[in-house]
C-alpha positions in Angstrom: 10.6 -36.1 -5.9 8.4 -33.0 -6.0 5.6 -32.5 -3.5 2.1 -32.2 -5.2 -0.4 -29.9 -3.6 -3.9 -29.7 -5.3 -5.9 -26.5 -4.9 -9.6 -26.5 -5.9 -13.1 -25.5 -5.1 -16.5 -27.2 -5.2 -18.6 -24.3 -6.4 -18.3 -20.9 -8.0 -15.0 -19.0 -8.3 -13.9 -18.3 -4.7 -10.3 -17.5 -5.6 -8.5 -20.7 -6.3 -6.0 -19.2 -8.7 -5.3 -16.2 -6.4 -4.7 -18.7 -3.6 -2.3 -20.7 -5.7 -0.4 -17.6 -6.7 -0.3 -16.3 -3.1 1.1 -19.7 -1.9 3.7 -19.8 -4.6 4.8 -16.2 -3.9 5.0 -16.8 -0.1 6.4 -20.3 -0.2 9.4 -20.8 2.2 12.3 -21.6 -0.1 14.3 -23.2 2.7 11.7 -26.0 2.7 12.7 -27.2 -0.8 16.4 -26.4 -0.8 15.9 -23.1 -2.4 13.8 -24.4 -5.3 10.9 -22.2 -6.1 7.4 -23.8 -6.4 5.6 -24.1 -9.7 1.9 -23.3 -10.3 0.3 -25.6 -12.9 -3.0 -24.5 -14.4 -4.7 -27.9 -14.5 -8.4 -27.1 -14.6 -10.6 -28.6 -17.3 -12.0 -25.2 -18.3 -8.6 -23.9 -19.1 -6.3 -21.2 -17.6 -6.5 -17.5 -16.9 -2.9 -16.5 -16.4 -1.8 -16.3 -20.1 -4.6 -13.7 -20.8 -4.2 -12.1 -17.4 -0.5 -11.3 -17.9 -0.3 -11.1 -21.8 1.8 -14.3 -22.1 1.7 -17.1 -24.6 0.4 -20.4 -23.3 2.8 -22.5 -25.2 5.0 -24.2 -24.1 2.6 -25.0 -21.3 0.0 -27.5 -20.1 -0.9 -29.0 -23.5 2.8 -29.5 -24.4 3.5 -31.3 -21.1 0.4 -33.5 -21.5 1.2 -34.4 -25.2 4.4 -36.2 -24.3 3.6 -37.9 -21.0 3.2 -41.3 -22.7 6.7 -41.2 -24.2 9.6 -43.2 -22.7 11.4 -39.9 -22.1 8.8 -37.2 -21.7 11.2 -34.5 -20.6 11.0 -32.2 -17.6 8.0 -30.2 -16.4 10.3 -27.2 -16.0 10.7 -26.9 -19.7 7.2 -25.5 -19.9 7.6 -23.1 -17.0 7.1 -19.3 -17.5 8.0 -16.5 -15.2 5.1 -14.4 -14.2 5.4 -10.6 -13.5 4.4 -11.3 -9.9 7.5 -13.3 -9.3 5.9 -16.8 -9.6 6.8 -19.7 -11.9 3.8 -21.3 -13.7 2.9 -23.7 -16.4 0.1 -22.0 -18.4 -3.0 -23.4 -20.0 -5.1 -21.9 -22.8 -8.7 -20.9 -22.3 -11.3 -23.4 -23.3 -12.5 -26.7 -22.1 -11.9 -29.1 -25.0 -8.1 -29.6 -25.1 -7.6 -28.8 -21.4 -10.0 -31.6 -20.4 -7.9 -34.2 -22.2 -4.6 -32.7 -20.9 -5.9 -33.0 -17.3 -7.0 -36.6 -17.9 -3.5 -37.4 -19.2 -1.8 -35.7 -16.3 -3.8 -37.8 -13.9 -2.4 -41.0 -15.3 0.8 -42.7 -14.2 2.9 -41.0 -16.9 1.5 -37.6 -16.1 2.1 -38.0 -12.3 5.6 -39.1 -13.1 6.3 -35.9 -15.0 4.7 -33.7 -12.3 6.8 -35.3 -9.5 10.0 -35.6 -11.5 12.9 -37.8 -10.6 14.1 -38.8 -7.2 16.7 -36.0 -7.3 14.1 -33.3 -8.1 13.2 -31.0 -5.3 10.4 -28.5 -5.0 6.6 -28.2 -4.8 4.0 -28.2 -7.6 0.8 -26.3 -6.9 -2.0 -27.8 -9.1 -4.6 -25.1 -9.8 -7.6 -27.3 -10.4 -10.3 -24.7 -10.4 -13.7 -26.1 -9.8 -13.3 -29.8 -9.1 -14.6 -32.3 -11.7 -14.3 -36.0 -12.1 -11.1 -35.4 -14.1 -9.5 -33.1 -11.6 -10.5 -35.2 -8.6 -8.1 -37.8 -10.0 -5.3 -35.3 -9.6 -6.5 -34.4 -6.2 -6.4 -38.1 -5.3 -2.7 -38.4 -6.1 -1.7 -35.2 -4.4 0.2 -35.1 -1.1 -2.1 -32.3 0.2 -5.5 -31.0 -1.0 -6.6 -27.4 -0.4 -10.3 -26.7 -0.8 -10.9 -23.0 -1.2 -14.2 -21.5 -0.2 -15.8 -18.2 0.8 -17.0 -18.0 4.4 -20.8 -17.5 4.0 -23.3 -20.2 4.8 -24.2 -20.8 1.2 -20.6 -21.4 0.2 -20.0 -23.7 3.2 -23.2 -25.6 2.4 -21.8 -26.5 -1.0 -18.6 -27.9 0.7 -20.8 -29.8 3.2 -22.9 -31.3 0.4 -20.0 -32.3 -1.9 -17.1 -33.1 0.5 -17.9 -36.8 0.2 -17.0 -36.7 -3.5 -13.3 -36.2 -2.4 -13.1 -39.8 -1.2 -9.7 -40.7 0.2 -8.4 -37.1 -0.4 -10.4 -36.0 2.7 -7.6 -37.4 4.9 -5.2 -34.9 3.3 -7.6 -32.0 3.1 -7.3 -28.4 4.4 -10.2 -26.1 4.0 -9.1 -22.6 3.2 -11.8 -20.0 4.0 -10.9 -16.9 1.9 -12.0 -13.6 3.3 -14.6 -12.8 6.0 -16.5 -15.6 7.8 -19.1 -15.1 10.5 -18.3 -18.5 12.1 -15.4 -19.5 14.2 -13.0 -21.9 12.5 -13.7 -24.5 15.2 -17.3 -24.3 14.3 -16.6 -24.7 10.6 -14.3 -27.6 11.3 -16.9 -29.5 13.4 -19.9 -28.8 11.1 -18.1 -29.8 7.9 -16.2 -32.7 9.6 -12.9 -31.3 8.2 -10.1 -31.4 10.7 -7.8 -28.8 9.2 -9.5 -25.4 8.5 -7.6 -22.1 8.0 -8.5 -18.6 7.1 -6.8 -16.6 4.3 -7.1 -12.9 4.7 -8.3 -11.0 1.7 -6.8 -7.6 0.7 -7.7 -5.7 -2.4 -4.1 -4.7 -3.2 -2.7 -8.2 -2.9 -5.5 -9.7 -4.9 -5.1 -6.9 -7.5 -1.4 -7.5 -8.0 -1.9 -11.3 -8.3 -4.8 -10.7 -10.6 -2.8 -8.5 -12.9 -4.9 -5.4 -12.4 -2.3 -3.6 -10.3 1.4 -3.2 -10.8 4.1 -4.3 -8.3 5.4 -7.2 -6.4 4.2 -8.4 -3.1 6.4 -8.9 0.0 5.9 -12.2 1.9 7.8 -10.9 4.9 8.6 -7.5 6.5 6.8 -4.3 7.5 4.8 -4.0 4.3 3.7 -7.6 4.0 0.4 -8.1 2.2 -2.2 -9.6 4.6 -3.0 -12.2 1.9 0.6 -13.2 1.5 1.2 -13.3 5.3 -1.7 -15.7 5.7 -0.5 -17.7 2.7 3.0 -17.9 4.2 1.6 -19.3 7.5 -0.4 -21.9 5.5 2.6 -22.9 3.5 4.7 -23.3 6.6 2.0 -25.5 8.1 1.8 -27.6 5.0 5.6 -28.1 5.0 5.6 -29.0 8.7 2.5 -31.2 8.2 0.9 -29.6 11.2 -2.4 -31.1 12.2 -5.4 -29.3 13.8 -7.6 -30.9 16.4 -11.3 -31.9 15.9 -14.0 -29.7 17.4 -17.7 -30.0 18.1 -20.3 -27.4 17.2 -24.0 -27.4 16.5 -25.3 -24.1 15.2 -23.5 -24.0 11.8 -23.9 -27.8 11.4 -27.7 -27.3 11.8 -27.7 -24.6 9.1 -25.8 -26.7 6.7 -28.0 -29.8 7.2 -31.1 -27.7 6.7 -29.8 -26.2 3.4 -28.5 -29.5 2.1 -32.0 -31.0 2.0 -33.8 -28.0 0.4 
């Protein structure tokens, strides 16, 4: 069965879709027997990739969700499209209405069964949840791993600190991904937010531009011209595959800042 990895944020737009695309582009294929991962746009506010790359959104998320209750709902792969950046994805239209219901259906037993596939199905599904809501938290709850994307400033980390309890049981499978610059050591962030696994994803304008559809080209996950963003994503993907665990730390200064901001 396929591995499910949920990717979301608790506030703003810190780069969840970019992170999902980078992970898919850099995913080590040997981990899944050569099967490339699939990004599924599963946020309640709809998707960005169809408009970003000038592609139709059907077949896509709505088509998958519409048949999850049938005895033979078909394969998730029937709704996959190939993006110009070399990533496979299931696209969603813009707009909250239909996507909210589609996400709700995917979080049920039938939807999870379609996402995971049969016992013989290999691969990884990267669920782009966008900003977490009650509907997408259900999908996070059934995922094998949860990646919470945030920027590294105190304000962004304060939102994570204030809302991390909403993740419930998913916290035991949580990796905090700090995208871009951060004035704090990762050990300090880990201790202050009480999140064991914290990693930093480098940000580079070229890599983000290609994944965002504003620049032409394909990104290399390995080699001399590797994008810093894809290099960091590759390291994270390998850690996820190997189920590496980081150790707990203690720190006070950032913890104090977060506690102060959470009660304002």
